[in-house]
SEVEX-868571 format. One record per residue (C-alpha): residue in one letter; y, x, z. Coordinates in steps of 0.02 Angstrom, whole numbers, plus 50000, padded with zeros to 5 digits. Layout:
N
REC  r      Y      X      Z
REC  A      Y      X      Z
...
END
This chain:
309
REC  r      Y      X      Z
REC  M  52293  50504  53473
REC  P  52270  50303  53515
REC  L  52254  50224  53679
REC  P  52109  50123  53704
REC  L  52089  49945  53660
REC  R  52022  49914  53857
REC  I  52162  50001  53897
REC  T  52305  49920  53797
REC  A  52210  49721  53820
REC  T  52222  49716  54013
REC  P  52398  49703  54045
REC  L  52427  49572  53897
REC  L  52265  49461  53956
REC  E  52348  49475  54143
REC  T  52517  49407  54071
REC  G  52430  49284  54006
REC  L  52300  49245  54138
REC  V  52487  49224  54258
REC  I  52576  49096  54118
REC  A  52416  49035  54070
REC  W  52375  49001  54280
REC  S  52512  48923  54325
REC  S  52518  48769  54182
REC  G  52394  48686  54310
REC  F  52511  48652  54422
REC  I  52637  48579  54298
REC  G  52470  48488  54261
REC  G  52458  48387  54387
REC  T  52614  48325  54394
REC  L  52596  48279  54239
REC  A  52423  48202  54303
REC  S  52520  48120  54435
REC  M  52635  48006  54357
REC  T  52453  47929  54261
REC  S  52364  47805  54333
REC  S  52223  47872  54381
REC  I  52224  48062  54432
REC  F  52019  48078  54421
REC  L  52016  47992  54232
REC  V  52143  48133  54182
REC  L  52023  48259  54232
REC  F  51883  48175  54173
REC  W  51946  48160  54004
REC  R  52028  48371  54016
REC  F  51850  48443  54044
REC  F  51742  48289  53939
REC  L  51841  48337  53796
REC  A  51835  48545  53798
REC  A  51656  48547  53840
REC  L  51665  48414  53657
REC  V  51762  48562  53593
REC  L  51664  48705  53657
REC  I  51482  48652  53622
REC  P  51474  48691  53438
REC  L  51572  48849  53439
REC  A  51459  48899  53614
REC  L  51280  48815  53531
REC  P  51213  48982  53454
REC  Q  51239  49069  53635
REC  L  51188  48898  53731
REC  R  51032  48922  53639
REC  R  50999  49079  53677
REC  M  51060  49045  53883
REC  K  50939  49062  54011
REC  P  50908  48933  54129
REC  R  50958  49017  54272
REC  D  51157  49065  54198
REC  M  51185  48895  54155
REC  G  51115  48853  54341
REC  L  51233  48990  54412
REC  H  51367  48942  54291
REC  G  51344  48750  54315
REC  V  51389  48808  54511
REC  I  51527  48925  54488
REC  G  51583  48778  54373
REC  G  51597  48662  54520
REC  F  51683  48773  54631
REC  A  51829  48840  54509
REC  M  51851  48684  54423
REC  F  51795  48533  54505
REC  G  51820  48563  54678
REC  Y  51970  48699  54662
REC  L  52069  48562  54543
REC  A  51987  48399  54632
REC  T  52067  48449  54801
REC  M  52242  48543  54727
REC  I  52279  48398  54605
REC  A  52234  48264  54713
REC  A  52365  48401  54855
REC  I  52495  48369  54717
REC  D  52481  48183  54681
REC  L  52467  48168  54901
REC  G  52656  48230  54875
REC  V  52652  48417  54883
REC  P  52766  48509  54788
REC  P  52712  48592  54630
REC  G  52783  48756  54748
REC  T  52693  48725  54881
REC  A  52521  48691  54817
REC  A  52545  48888  54711
REC  L  52612  48935  54885
REC  I  52459  48896  54988
REC  A  52341  48928  54835
REC  A  52411  49106  54865
REC  L  52308  49159  55002
REC  Q  52155  49180  54880
REC  P  52186  49349  54857
REC  L  52210  49411  55036
REC  A  52057  49301  55090
REC  T  51957  49362  54915
REC  A  52013  49551  55000
REC  A  51946  49515  55167
REC  L  51770  49461  55081
REC  S  51751  49553  54907
REC  G  51687  49708  55040
REC  T  51576  49606  55125
REC  V  51516  49536  54967
REC  L  51529  49646  54825
REC  G  51555  49783  54908
REC  E  51720  49828  54864
REC  R  51833  49957  54925
REC  V  52003  49873  54967
REC  F  52106  50038  54976
REC  L  52275  50020  55110
REC  R  52383  50023  54962
REC  Q  52309  49867  54903
REC  W  52316  49779  55096
REC  V  52507  49847  55093
REC  G  52546  49727  54901
REC  L  52448  49581  54952
REC  A  52551  49553  55101
REC  V  52717  49614  54984
REC  G  52634  49474  54860
REC  F  52635  49352  54988
REC  V  52801  49380  55067
REC  G  52853  49347  54897
REC  V  52794  49187  54876
REC  S  52837  49118  55042
REC  I  53005  49173  54963
REC  S  53002  49067  54816
REC  V  52944  48905  54892
REC  A  53059  48927  55042
REC  G  53093  48757  55123
REC  G  52970  48656  55042
REC  L  52829  48640  55184
REC  D  52893  48459  55251
REC  Q  52879  48336  55110
REC  A  52696  48309  55105
REC  P  52569  48230  55225
REC  L  52446  48330  55332
REC  G  52297  48289  55237
REC  G  52403  48342  55089
REC  Y  52381  48546  55150
REC  G  52212  48514  55189
REC  L  52157  48490  55023
REC  A  52255  48621  54954
REC  L  52171  48737  55083
REC  V  51996  48665  55048
REC  S  52066  48711  54848
REC  M  52090  48881  54910
REC  A  51932  48912  54979
REC  C  51832  48850  54803
REC  I  51925  48966  54713
REC  V  51885  49088  54824
REC  A  51702  49056  54837
REC  A  51700  49034  54637
REC  T  51778  49206  54593
REC  L  51656  49309  54715
REC  I  51508  49222  54653
REC  A  51540  49253  54464
REC  K  51602  49438  54525
REC  A  51428  49447  54593
REC  K  51305  49365  54510
REC  A  51383  49295  54317
REC  G  51312  49452  54239
REC  A  51345  49526  54039
REC  T  51339  49299  53999
REC  P  51458  49289  53858
REC  L  51609  49212  53894
REC  L  51609  49027  53774
REC  P  51434  48982  53833
REC  A  51488  49020  54018
REC  L  51638  48921  53991
REC  T  51560  48749  53891
REC  V  51434  48755  54046
REC  Q  51554  48749  54199
REC  C  51670  48621  54075
REC  A  51516  48490  54057
REC  V  51456  48505  54231
REC  S  51628  48485  54293
REC  A  51651  48336  54188
REC  T  51487  48281  54246
REC  L  51568  48293  54402
REC  F  51726  48202  54391
REC  L  51632  48052  54290
REC  P  51618  47940  54459
REC  L  51772  47986  54550
REC  A  51855  47916  54382
REC  A  51760  47760  54353
REC  L  51769  47699  54560
REC  D  51954  47747  54516
REC  G  51974  47604  54404
REC  G  51862  47643  54240
REC  L  51837  47765  54105
REC  L  51894  47708  53988
REC  P  52082  47803  53960
REC  D  52230  47743  53971
REC  M  52304  47731  53784
REC  T  52477  47802  53840
REC  P  52595  47930  53791
REC  A  52588  48017  53969
REC  F  52400  48004  53992
REC  G  52376  48096  53814
REC  Y  52502  48226  53868
REC  A  52412  48266  54035
REC  V  52267  48274  53959
REC  L  52309  48379  53805
REC  W  52418  48519  53942
REC  F  52287  48532  54044
REC  I  52139  48569  53881
REC  M  52247  48687  53787
REC  F  52358  48776  53958
REC  S  52261  48743  54104
REC  T  52076  48759  54069
REC  L  52048  48844  53885
REC  A  52170  48974  53907
REC  A  52167  48991  54096
REC  Y  52016  48986  54143
REC  G  51953  49082  53987
REC  L  52087  49227  54028
REC  Y  52027  49227  54246
REC  W  51854  49258  54178
REC  A  51913  49377  54049
REC  N  52022  49475  54150
REC  L  51885  49462  54313
REC  A  51751  49554  54194
REC  R  51867  49710  54158
REC  T  51929  49721  54317
REC  S  51913  49699  54521
REC  T  51930  49558  54620
REC  T  52071  49592  54718
REC  R  52168  49650  54534
REC  V  52153  49488  54450
REC  S  52188  49373  54618
REC  S  52352  49470  54658
REC  L  52417  49414  54512
REC  I  52404  49234  54621
REC  Y  52558  49281  54660
REC  L  52647  49261  54497
REC  T  52604  49081  54478
REC  P  52722  49010  54578
REC  P  52913  49077  54512
REC  V  52834  49064  54333
REC  T  52786  48895  54383
REC  T  52960  48861  54413
REC  V  53017  48911  54264
REC  W  52891  48775  54180
REC  A  52967  48668  54303
REC  F  53146  48690  54242
REC  M  53098  48657  54050
REC  M  52989  48519  54072
REC  F  53088  48409  54233
REC  G  53269  48504  54236
REC  E  53204  48575  54408
REC  P  53323  48714  54474
REC  I  53291  48928  54489
REC  T  53346  48965  54636
REC  L  53400  49116  54691
REC  S  53254  49119  54821
REC  I  53146  49100  54678
REC  V  53200  49257  54582
REC  A  53205  49360  54754
REC  G  53043  49298  54785
REC  F  52978  49348  54624
REC  L  53038  49523  54607
REC  V  52960  49534  54781
REC  S  52782  49458  54726
REC  L  52822  49597  54575
REC  A  52844  49734  54716
REC  G  52669  49657  54795
REC  V  52562  49641  54636
REC  W  52626  49823  54571
REC  L  52548  49915  54741
REC  A  52400  49767  54749
REC  R  52330  49820  54559
REC  T  52304  49993  54581
REC  S  52176  50092  54653
REC  P  52104  50277  54671
REC  S  51972  50200  54573
REC  D  52070  50121  54466
REC  K  52150  50281  54395
REC  T  52000  50378  54362
REC  I  51906  50227  54271
REC  A  52097  50225  54179
REC  C  52090  50438  54148
REC  E  51890  50408  54112
REC  E  51911  50278  53983
REC  S  52074  50387  53891
REC  T  51979  50508  53828
REC  E  51871  50407  53745
REC  E  51913  50354  53547
REC  V  51854  50199  53556
REC  A  51853  50093  53700
REC  E  51712  49925  53697
REC  V  51794  49753  53760
REC  S  51698  49703  53902
REC  C  51683  49500  53880
REC  D  51616  49451  53714
REC  F  51683  49292  53666
END
């Protein structure tokens, strides 16, 4: 008997999340090559919202004001707060790999808070996996921690706190809101929040250069529609600890992106760090409760997809 759709689809969604989430750090590098990083972010979310609104309009009309407000808050943290501070940190000189290392504190912070906020139990095996994963990330980006001012690292820490807050709120409160209208509201709110920053940073007219267009297009396709869509889809299917642990794989994948696009070398430490992180993610992604759920679902003939696209 074929495996249920829920079981076979989850690894594919998780793989897609790692690849797409890693693209954001490359997008930060591309945005730093333009005249205004905030202008890039404003147009990123403004155009993404324009693309999504016609597709989500029937569901948006049925969406309760409370749910709209909730996803506005989630978008404010996950997109505006997380990205404004992280991209600004990269713009101040924090290397993309180092930014990924600081972001990799997210799984530990999320696991530490998920018990109190969500009532999720984090098992010893998962704590070990999270610790191993962070060691792997540290190995991957070793030697890059002294290349930016202290303020850049402070912004990166604030960024990490924002995505942790958004993750916990989304898991605790988002309920059964379909992905498409939720993502639309988040993008629209984020565009609104980035608007004054872009205006103060030189105006709202787009910079008609290839670098600007490339950065905006990259962000929309890979780092917004794909990355955030897959993040929320995975979060709806599994635990916060399991989803957050995937962040440990983003630094080495970011390095592969950077190698393909900018010719940055892939070192032995990056390969070693990836292997260690992979072991940590394997430990952190499976808990006894996950196994029980998987066994129960494997007896079903038809499995439902938990995210309504």
